VOKE-534913 format. One record per residue: z, x, y of N, C-alpha, C in turn; residue in one letter. Coordinates in pm, whole numbers, plus 50000, padded with zeros to 5 digits. Last residue first. Layout:
ZXYZXYZXYa ...
% end
This chain:
940369183906987941229177406911942409185106983a 937609179707082938499186707134939979182307100n 935779186306800935689178406921937079186306985g 934049184506499935389181106545935789173606706i 931389194306593931609178806492933069175606500w 931459208206812930579195006776930569188606684h 933539227406851933279223006941932289209006912r 934129235806560935109227206599934809222506790v 931569243506462932219232206412933099225906489v 931299266706668930429256506686930539242706609f 933219281806593933489273206718932419263806710v 932489288306338934059280606334933629275306507t 930379299706367930229290406320931699279706352i 931309321406514930409317906572930699299806503a 933079336106344934019332206451932819318506512a 931359337706130932689329206062933119326406180v 930149362706293929519350106214930199341806204a 932069382106286931399372606402930499365306368m 932619386106031933869381706122933119372906237f 930349400305932931099385705877931829380605992t 930069419706166929169409806074929879395706088a 932449434806045932719428406147931279417406166t 931689436705763933369431905748932799427205936a 929759453205808929539444905715930409432205732v 930849476905959929489470706043929569457405949f 932659488205766932879482705884931869472405945s 931189496205534931649485105501932089478405652r 930049519505713928629509105662930179493805640r 931069533905947931139532805803930449514805798s 930779550606190929509546306113929819543505991g 933019552006384932709558906252931579560006202r 932669525806509932499538806581932259551206513s 933149510506300931819507806380931429523406415i 936339515006273934909516006174933549520906223g 937149508506546937289520006479936259526806362c 936319479506628936509492006682936639509006645i 936299465906382934929463806496935339477106572g 937849476706212936849473006171936309473906260h 940439474306320940109485806256938779487506226g 940009448506475940539458906561940009473306442s 939779431306259938939433706344939009439306419t 941349447105971941259437406055939849439906113c 941409450505611941399461105723940979444105828g 939839440605366940819454505364940949462505543s 939669414605328938609425405398938869437505407g 942039404405237940679405105136940029415005204i 943839411205412943839419605300942519415805233q 942969395605682942799411505670943019421705526t 943059372805529941879377005549941849393105590g 946179368205525945139367205411943469373905398l 946519367605803946439382405720946319379105555g 944959344205877944469359805925945319371805851v 946599328605739945129331005704944919343205734l 949089333905874949009332205737947529332005664v 948149323506169948599337106094948469341405947g 947749297906133947169306006140946749319506128g 950249288105998949329288405937947979294205974a 951549289806258952129299506109950949300906043v 950109276006408950469290306456950449297106347l 950729247606352949399252306302949499271106363l 953389250506347953199248506198951519258006225p 953719248206614954309262006543953689262806401t 951619238306845952089233806743952359248806672s 950599247507088952149244407110952709238706975d 947519267307150948709257607104949729257707094t 946909284407319945989282207256946779271707165i 945949289807673946789283407584946019278707454t 945519312607935944569306607780945739299907737l 945759334108141945909320108193944929309508005a 945259360508204946059353608061946119339208071t 943629362008414943299373108311943899362908166t 945629351108649944239344508590943489354408454a 947679373408704947549360808636946509352708575p 947929401708699946609395108731946699384908659a 950599413708670949719417308783948109409908810v 951669397708454952519398508615951479401508720l 949849400208296949949385608356950809385708490g 950019425608223948489421808292948879407908343t 952529426708104952239436508262951119429108292l 952039409407861953119405007986952689412508097w 950349430007768949639413607769950859410607888a 951709449507675950699453807779949919436007834g 953789439607522954109447207662952889447607748l 952319432207324952799421007375953069427207537p 951499461907243950629451407262951469440107357l 953939479407247952849479307393951799469007364g 954899474607003955709467907084954699470307228l 952759488906855953309475106842953709468206940l 953449517506919952059507906938952439492706956f 955729518506855955449521607044954549514307012a 955949515006577956819507706650956259504506822v 954229541306511953869524906476954739518006600r 956159561706641954259554406712953729539706643w 958189557506445958189557906581956859554106638g 957479561906161957759545606200957379546006368l 956809584906079955799575706082956349563006169d 959349600005999958579606606102957079596206147g 958699591805623959519597805752959249601705862t 956399562005609957299576105578957809581905663a 957419528205601956509542505723957539552405646a 957189500305531957019509405420957129524405492f 956449487905776957689480905689957889492605532f 954199496805842955409496605926957019494605865s 951689486205757952899502605677954099503805773r 951909465005867951869463605707952589476605687g 950659473606152952059467106136952209464705995l 948909490906081949659493906177951219487806135i 946889473105921947499484905906948439488805952g 946289454506146947199450406070948019459405953s 945379467206363946579464206379947389461806253i 944049502106343943739488706277945049482406289g 943239527106449944149515306568943819503606528a 944169553706247942849545506280943979534206332i 945299586306321945169577406266944189561406319r 945189613006386944929614106286944449597006255g 947139617206638947689610906517946689611706381n 944699621906857946379630906853946909629606721a 942509610906781942369625106805943839631506815l 943559583306711942849593806640942859601406621l 944789577206964945439576406847944909584706760l 942359583107160943789589307144944479589507033v 941129561307046940409574507052941669584507033s 942519542407133942509539406958941509553506950s 942559542807416943979543407330943479547307163a 939679538007488940699552607532941949552007406v 939259513707393938429525607327939609536807376g 941299500307539940779499007403940389508707360i 940149506007794941049510807775941549510407599m 937539493807791937609511707799938889514607755v 938069467507765937479475207661937289490707633g 939149463608013940139460707902939479468807768g 937469468908216938129474308230939229478108081l 935479447408122934879459808108936269468708097l 937149428108167936759429608055936299444408064a 937169430708482938399431408396938229432208251a 934479429208560935349441108536936619442108456g 933739404908542933469413708418934139425208423v 937059379008533935639391108585935259400908483p 936829351508337937689367008361936339373008408v 936889317708442936599326308376937119343408440d 939909297908415938819308408494938199315108397e 940699269908248940879283208268939459288308355m 
% end
């Protein structure tokens, strides 16, 4: 995989910040993906439209980015369906235990000064760093 240019990463970060700010200012909602998805199944009247639009925009945005700048999306995780399902279940479990996901805590919670979000994000980052270390140095390129 090629290195993604700093400008592309910066632009992506700005777009995420703008989108989460617009959602908060226009709708009073936090852009936590797990909460948006989870509450879509039991949405209040008039609350489902923006949730569906937000959720559809995630893969649509990635697809459009792949068309415009293929080098930025040249990442393959795994072709193993059981591994992807297990990963999804673990992420879902983690968002329930942590009362939110990385986007809700890391982007929206920290910007609001939430102490809980600072702790959650520090925990996410530490576990991610440990996981990368273990996979790269102990397990190898499996």
